[in-house]
Backbone bond lengths (Angstrom), bond angles and torsions (degrees), N, CA, C in turn:
res aa  C-N    CA-C-N  psi(-1)  N-CA   C-N-CA  omega(-1)  CA-C   N-CA-C  phi
1 V - - - 1.456 - - 1.542 108.74 -
2 R 1.316 113.64 124.17 1.487 119.19 179.88 1.588 107.51 -106.96
3 Q 1.325 113.43 119.93 1.474 120.91 177.92 1.555 112.55 -47.63
4 G 1.336 116.43 117.01 1.557 118.39 173.14 1.515 112.11 84.19
5 A 1.316 119.20 -9.71 1.439 120.09 -176.17 1.499 111.51 -81.24
6 V 1.366 117.67 157.28 1.486 121.69 173.43 1.508 107.85 -79.23
7 H 1.308 115.67 132.75 1.450 124.38 177.44 1.526 112.08 -119.64
8 H 1.240 121.61 143.96 1.449 125.41 170.40 1.506 108.93 -86.07
9 L 1.360 115.55 120.19 1.444 120.66 -176.48 1.521 109.88 -119.66
10 L 1.335 116.71 156.95 1.458 127.22 178.52 1.497 107.07 -115.77
11 A 1.362 117.14 119.73 1.410 121.77 -179.55 1.558 110.63 -80.88
12 A 1.306 115.96 165.12 1.482 120.95 -179.71 1.551 110.56 -58.93
13 D 1.344 117.10 -28.68 1.491 118.28 -177.86 1.539 111.26 -86.18
14 G 1.309 115.74 2.55 1.531 119.99 178.88 1.505 112.32 94.34
15 S 1.263 120.88 -5.53 1.463 120.12 -175.35 1.596 106.40 -80.97
16 E 1.326 113.37 152.31 1.490 119.31 178.55 1.551 107.23 -102.59
17 F 1.293 115.10 148.70 1.472 120.07 174.63 1.539 109.24 -155.92
18 E 1.282 115.45 162.44 1.478 122.38 176.22 1.498 110.05 -103.47
19 A 1.302 118.33 139.38 1.448 121.20 177.27 1.539 108.85 -149.44
20 R 1.323 112.48 155.64 1.464 119.24 173.08 1.509 107.64 -95.54
21 L 1.301 114.46 138.55 1.471 121.10 179.90 1.481 109.00 -110.21
22 I 1.322 117.16 120.00 1.464 124.17 179.42 1.485 110.62 -120.27
23 E 1.317 118.11 122.80 1.501 122.42 177.87 1.500 106.38 -73.75
24 T 1.334 114.32 120.78 1.480 118.34 -173.76 1.541 109.31 -100.01
25 R 1.362 118.42 -31.29 1.449 119.52 -177.41 1.488 108.67 -163.32
26 S 1.354 113.74 139.28 1.476 119.50 177.41 1.467 106.31 -132.33
27 V 1.372 114.70 115.66 1.499 121.23 -179.25 1.576 105.40 -127.69
28 G 1.265 116.67 113.48 1.429 125.25 176.83 1.544 107.58 64.92
29 Q 1.323 113.57 -123.66 1.500 121.88 -178.57 1.586 110.01 -86.86
30 R 1.294 118.81 -4.73 1.504 123.25 -173.35 1.595 108.28 -104.73
31 T 1.327 112.42 128.37 1.481 119.99 172.50 1.510 110.57 -121.61
32 E 1.363 115.70 128.83 1.455 119.12 175.83 1.477 110.04 -100.85
33 I 1.345 115.60 136.26 1.435 122.31 -175.66 1.535 108.26 -127.41
34 A 1.320 116.43 125.71 1.445 122.19 175.43 1.529 110.57 -85.49
35 V 1.311 118.23 135.60 1.460 122.30 -179.38 1.581 103.27 -108.97
36 L 1.330 114.00 115.47 1.460 121.56 -176.78 1.490 109.91 -115.16
37 P 1.330 122.40 145.35 1.391 124.06 177.32 1.541 113.28 -57.88
38 A 1.341 119.05 138.14 1.387 121.43 177.17 1.537 109.81 -69.96
39 A 1.363 115.16 153.21 1.437 120.43 -178.78 1.546 112.29 -71.31
40 H 1.400 116.18 -27.24 1.409 120.72 -178.52 1.526 111.00 -116.42
41 P 1.333 119.02 141.57 1.404 123.57 -178.24 1.578 110.57 -64.00
42 L 1.289 114.80 157.46 1.500 119.73 176.72 1.503 110.39 -55.51
43 G 1.307 116.54 139.34 1.417 120.05 179.71 1.561 114.02 94.24
44 H 1.330 117.87 -2.65 1.428 121.43 177.26 1.481 109.57 -61.97
45 D 1.358 121.32 144.80 1.429 124.87 -173.69 1.516 112.40 -75.20
46 A 1.329 120.89 -20.69 1.422 119.99 -173.23 1.513 107.99 -74.60
47 P 1.366 120.17 138.82 1.455 123.53 178.47 1.489 110.40 -64.99
48 A 1.328 115.25 154.00 1.507 121.86 -177.31 1.495 112.13 -56.36
49 E 1.362 119.40 -39.58 1.417 122.94 -177.82 1.509 114.64 -64.10
50 S 1.354 116.20 -35.91 1.497 121.94 -179.28 1.534 112.28 -73.86
51 T 1.393 112.35 -23.41 1.497 112.59 -179.84 1.557 113.69 -99.86
52 A 1.286 113.87 9.19 1.464 118.51 -179.16 1.484 111.77 -60.04
53 L 1.315 117.47 135.38 1.461 120.54 -178.18 1.517 106.46 -99.52
54 A 1.306 119.59 125.24 1.461 121.81 176.43 1.496 108.78 -68.44
55 V 1.302 116.92 147.84 1.481 121.81 -179.68 1.504 112.09 -58.19
56 P 1.322 120.81 -40.74 1.515 117.58 177.51 1.485 112.67 -60.28
57 D 1.329 122.27 -32.57 1.411 123.80 176.97 1.504 111.68 -69.64
58 L 1.271 116.87 -26.35 1.496 120.26 178.77 1.490 111.58 -58.00
59 L 1.283 116.79 -42.53 1.536 117.82 -177.21 1.512 109.37 -63.28
60 S 1.264 119.98 -35.72 1.463 119.80 -172.49 1.538 112.32 -72.08
61 V 1.315 118.70 -20.98 1.407 119.66 -178.09 1.567 114.11 -95.60
62 L 1.337 115.97 -10.23 1.423 116.92 179.34 1.483 113.89 -80.95
63 P 1.394 120.92 141.02 1.459 122.43 -177.43 1.565 112.91 -85.36
64 V 1.339 116.11 32.75 1.435 121.03 -177.15 1.473 107.77 -129.02
65 P 1.368 119.88 131.83 1.486 120.30 177.04 1.538 111.36 -57.98
66 M 1.320 115.52 112.99 1.469 117.94 -177.44 1.558 106.06 -133.72
67 L 1.343 113.06 155.40 1.430 118.53 174.86 1.575 108.80 -147.80
68 K 1.345 113.63 158.92 1.484 120.01 175.71 1.508 105.88 -120.17
69 V 1.333 112.43 136.64 1.447 117.78 -176.57 1.572 106.46 -142.92
70 N 1.362 116.37 147.23 1.348 119.39 176.72 1.594 112.50 -86.26
71 E 1.291 119.17 177.19 1.446 122.43 -174.95 1.587 109.38 -63.32
72 A 1.302 115.78 -32.52 1.501 120.51 -178.18 1.520 109.82 -79.61
73 G 1.267 123.46 -3.76 1.448 123.83 -179.88 1.432 116.27 96.45
74 L 1.378 118.45 2.18 1.475 119.38 -178.50 1.564 108.26 -74.70
75 L 1.284 113.78 126.74 1.470 119.07 179.27 1.544 108.67 -76.36
76 L 1.391 115.79 112.38 1.476 122.56 179.89 1.513 114.82 -80.11
77 E 1.310 113.20 -37.16 1.471 119.86 -174.30 1.469 109.35 -162.64
78 A 1.353 120.32 145.82 1.384 126.04 171.90 1.538 108.35 -141.89
79 N 1.347 116.60 133.11 1.446 119.40 -177.64 1.530 107.45 -79.37
80 Q 1.372 116.29 171.98 1.435 121.75 -176.16 1.541 113.45 -53.92
81 E 1.350 115.28 -42.77 1.426 118.68 -177.55 1.500 111.40 -67.33
82 A 1.367 121.70 -36.97 1.420 122.47 176.02 1.497 112.46 -70.72
83 R 1.328 118.24 -32.24 1.484 122.12 176.77 1.541 106.92 -66.02
84 A 1.332 118.94 -41.06 1.449 120.48 -177.71 1.591 111.39 -65.98
85 I 1.399 113.69 -41.87 1.497 116.19 -178.77 1.462 112.82 -69.70
86 L 1.339 116.44 -32.79 1.497 122.46 179.82 1.529 114.06 -90.70
87 A 1.320 116.80 -1.07 1.528 121.79 -177.26 1.460 110.42 56.85
88 L 1.304 121.63 47.15 1.460 126.26 175.96 1.470 113.24 -89.98
89 D 1.358 117.01 143.39 1.424 121.32 171.21 1.491 108.29 -72.75
90 A 1.315 114.70 163.48 1.480 121.96 -178.46 1.509 112.97 -59.44
91 D 1.346 118.30 -34.43 1.451 122.72 -177.20 1.574 111.78 -95.14
92 A 1.351 118.26 -20.32 1.443 121.40 -169.44 1.505 113.10 -74.57
93 L 1.260 119.38 127.97 1.497 123.01 169.72 1.468 108.88 -134.71
94 P 1.399 117.97 71.88 1.492 117.84 179.91 1.523 110.03 -74.86
95 P 1.337 116.42 166.60 1.455 119.19 175.54 1.479 113.27 -59.03
96 L 1.276 118.96 152.15 1.491 125.35 -175.56 1.563 109.73 -59.93
97 F 1.376 115.86 -39.70 1.418 119.88 -177.40 1.532 113.43 -68.58
98 E 1.304 117.44 -11.41 1.446 120.30 174.28 1.543 109.67 -88.14
99 L 1.301 119.52 -18.91 1.425 125.75 -179.32 1.479 116.81 -92.69
100 V 1.336 115.50 -30.94 1.481 120.25 -173.34 1.531 106.48 -140.19
101 E 1.392 113.09 152.64 1.475 122.11 177.49 1.544 107.54 -115.97
102 G 1.291 118.09 142.82 1.446 120.66 179.35 1.514 108.73 -77.06
103 M 1.328 116.50 155.14 1.486 121.38 -178.87 1.534 107.76 -112.89
104 G 1.318 112.44 59.83 1.515 115.10 177.16 1.507 111.54 140.17
105 R 1.374 116.08 -23.95 1.533 119.11 175.85 1.443 106.34 -149.43
106 P 1.350 115.89 157.44 1.424 122.13 -174.16 1.590 110.82 -70.90
107 I 1.290 116.23 144.34 1.527 122.74 177.53 1.534 110.01 -51.03
108 A 1.324 116.92 -43.77 1.416 124.15 -178.69 1.555 114.08 -56.22
109 D 1.361 115.12 -44.65 1.441 119.70 174.54 1.533 114.76 -63.13
110 W 1.302 111.49 -41.05 1.532 116.99 -179.58 1.507 110.80 -66.45
111 L 1.338 118.88 -41.75 1.403 121.01 177.49 1.503 115.47 -66.88
112 S 1.374 113.62 -35.28 1.502 118.45 179.35 1.466 108.97 -69.67
113 D 1.340 120.38 -40.11 1.425 121.97 177.94 1.522 110.97 -63.97
114 A 1.335 119.38 -43.40 1.433 122.29 -179.77 1.528 110.88 -64.61
115 A 1.333 116.99 -40.13 1.525 120.43 177.09 1.487 112.19 -62.80
116 H 1.295 117.89 -26.76 1.470 121.78 179.40 1.519 112.20 -97.76
117 G 1.356 115.75 11.17 1.449 118.22 172.76 1.549 115.56 91.37
118 R 1.339 117.98 1.44 1.442 120.40 -177.01 1.515 110.14 -98.13
119 G 1.322 118.15 131.05 1.422 122.80 176.12 1.535 114.55 77.51
120 L 1.278 115.77 17.29 1.470 117.19 -178.98 1.535 110.54 -69.49
121 M 1.304 115.33 148.88 1.489 123.37 -178.99 1.486 112.65 61.64
122 K 1.346 117.22 14.85 1.465 122.78 175.39 1.526 108.19 -102.40
123 P 1.339 120.17 115.03 1.448 119.43 -175.25 1.536 110.84 -65.89
124 E 1.351 112.16 143.77 1.468 121.38 178.43 1.546 107.16 -121.56
125 I 1.255 118.63 134.67 1.460 121.86 179.36 1.566 105.05 -95.02
126 V 1.343 114.35 132.78 1.462 118.67 175.71 1.526 108.44 -138.31
127 R 1.266 115.14 163.51 1.471 119.87 178.98 1.522 108.69 -105.02
128 A 1.330 113.96 126.88 1.523 120.14 -179.95 1.504 107.44 -74.79
129 V 1.342 113.19 139.11 1.518 122.13 177.41 1.518 107.63 -90.92
130 I 1.285 116.90 82.34 1.525 119.89 177.70 1.527 105.14 -125.65
131 P 1.312 118.39 119.35 1.468 122.02 -175.15 1.555 108.30 -60.27
132 G 1.320 112.31 134.72 1.532 117.15 176.50 1.472 112.80 77.95
133 Q 1.268 123.65 9.05 1.464 123.14 -177.30 1.478 110.60 -141.00
134 E 1.296 118.07 136.47 1.455 124.35 175.38 1.484 109.58 -98.43
135 L 1.277 120.98 102.35 1.446 122.98 -176.44 1.524 110.10 -132.54
136 F 1.374 115.13 128.69 1.383 120.49 176.18 1.575 108.31 -112.54
137 L 1.304 116.21 138.87 1.498 118.84 179.46 1.515 110.70 -121.97
138 Q 1.340 115.42 144.85 1.378 122.24 172.89 1.574 103.81 -103.35
139 I 1.336 117.10 117.75 1.434 124.29 179.67 1.469 111.23 -114.08
140 T 1.343 117.20 126.25 1.462 124.55 175.34 1.492 105.70 -111.60
141 L 1.345 115.48 126.42 1.419 122.05 -178.45 1.521 112.12 -106.73
142 G 1.299 114.64 137.73 1.519 125.08 169.17 1.460 108.77 -117.98
143 R 1.317 115.90 161.40 1.494 120.08 -178.11 1.541 108.96 -122.02
144 T 1.338 112.48 140.99 1.483 120.24 172.80 1.472 109.42 -143.25
145 V 1.304 116.43 166.58 1.431 121.04 174.61 1.556 111.87 -115.91
146 E 1.352 117.16 126.23 1.412 125.46 -179.47 1.501 108.22 -124.80
147 N 1.309 118.95 122.09 1.470 126.19 177.89 1.495 108.59 53.53
148 G 1.352 116.31 40.98 1.484 119.77 174.71 1.549 115.58 80.69
149 R 1.329 115.91 1.46 1.470 121.14 -178.23 1.550 110.75 -116.08
150 T 1.324 117.09 141.44 1.415 122.68 175.11 1.498 112.26 -70.20
151 V 1.315 116.99 126.33 1.502 122.33 179.28 1.538 105.35 -124.60
152 L 1.324 116.40 135.71 1.438 120.18 175.59 1.563 107.68 -102.06
153 V 1.313 114.15 134.65 1.530 121.89 176.17 1.446 107.03 -110.03
154 G 1.362 116.74 123.55 1.402 124.07 178.45 1.460 115.60 -109.77
155 I 1.366 115.74 138.95 1.435 123.85 173.29 1.547 108.12 -105.37
156 L 1.338 118.38 126.25 1.411 122.25 -177.34 1.489 111.06 -100.77
157 N 1.314 119.32 141.92 1.493 123.53 169.26 1.561 107.20 -136.63
158 D 1.311 115.62 142.65 1.425 119.10 178.32 1.478 110.17 -78.11
159 A 1.347 115.94 117.90 1.449 122.28 -175.79 1.539 112.76 -109.39
160 T 1.368 117.34 14.06 1.495 121.52 -174.76 1.523 109.49 -61.95
161 E 1.312 120.91 -44.12 1.434 121.30 -179.90 1.513 113.36 -63.78
162 L 1.375 115.90 -38.83 1.469 122.26 175.54 1.500 109.85 -60.20
163 K 1.351 119.53 -46.41 1.448 121.02 -179.01 1.502 110.92 -66.08
164 T 1.322 118.55 -35.43 1.436 124.69 179.82 1.603 109.03 -64.01
165 L 1.294 114.42 -46.77 1.467 120.60 178.74 1.548 108.76 -64.33
166 E 1.278 117.71 -40.39 1.479 121.29 176.98 1.496 111.62 -59.41
167 A 1.375 118.32 -43.68 1.438 123.49 -179.82 1.523 110.40 -65.55
168 Q 1.296 116.56 -38.93 1.484 122.26 178.48 1.500 110.55 -64.78
169 F 1.309 116.73 -41.91 1.492 123.20 179.65 1.529 109.68 -63.53
170 V 1.348 117.09 -45.37 1.477 120.38 179.61 1.558 108.84 -63.96
171 Q 1.298 118.30 -40.54 1.413 121.01 174.97 1.485 116.03 -60.72
172 S 1.345 116.04 -42.29 1.458 119.59 177.96 1.525 111.30 -67.21
173 Q 1.404 115.52 -34.30 1.491 114.86 175.60 1.497 115.09 -67.44
174 K 1.366 116.21 -33.88 1.478 120.44 176.41 1.516 107.94 -63.14
175 M 1.358 115.21 -46.28 1.541 118.43 -175.71 1.529 107.65 -64.84
176 Q 1.333 119.42 -38.74 1.503 121.57 178.67 1.557 108.93 -64.41
177 A 1.327 118.22 -40.09 1.482 120.41 178.21 1.532 110.66 -64.86
178 I 1.351 116.53 -39.09 1.464 119.16 -179.64 1.495 109.93 -67.44
179 G 1.353 113.98 -36.85 1.499 118.89 179.31 1.510 110.09 -66.02
180 Q 1.270 117.47 -39.97 1.552 121.21 -178.42 1.520 107.41 -70.20
181 L 1.353 119.96 -38.04 1.451 119.81 177.76 1.516 111.28 -66.58
182 A 1.301 119.52 -36.99 1.406 123.17 177.89 1.512 111.98 -64.90
């Protein structure tokens, strides 16, 4: 298996297809591999090596806000959707802790835990630091290894409406408690 290269695969029904194989996570003896459609249809003249998609390019084509960050919190890459949600300039890649604030624990602790395999794929709610805007994000982190280094891949979801509903629910519970006391 060559990371990011196009491979010829045989499906259970006997049909052949081309797919890119991307190692997404390796924990102990277990390795998870994502099977993505190849950019070119089967029978294309270009050799598999020349059509290989580098993993950093993968983020840019996915329609989901995603980013890559190292254990120290340095933002390595953010796709267009993540840049839009975080209001980032095209060239700007500030550290993650400058973009979001933890809602109960420091971002550095959260990233360290994820880099060591603790709390992976468990969503964390954070507040985005965008002047003049109240934005909460749900970020789910996965872990992978690139060039011998641990890299965290985050999927972002806007959780502002969820936090607003939560605040309204808490307020209604307070009002109900006051009513019962009266």
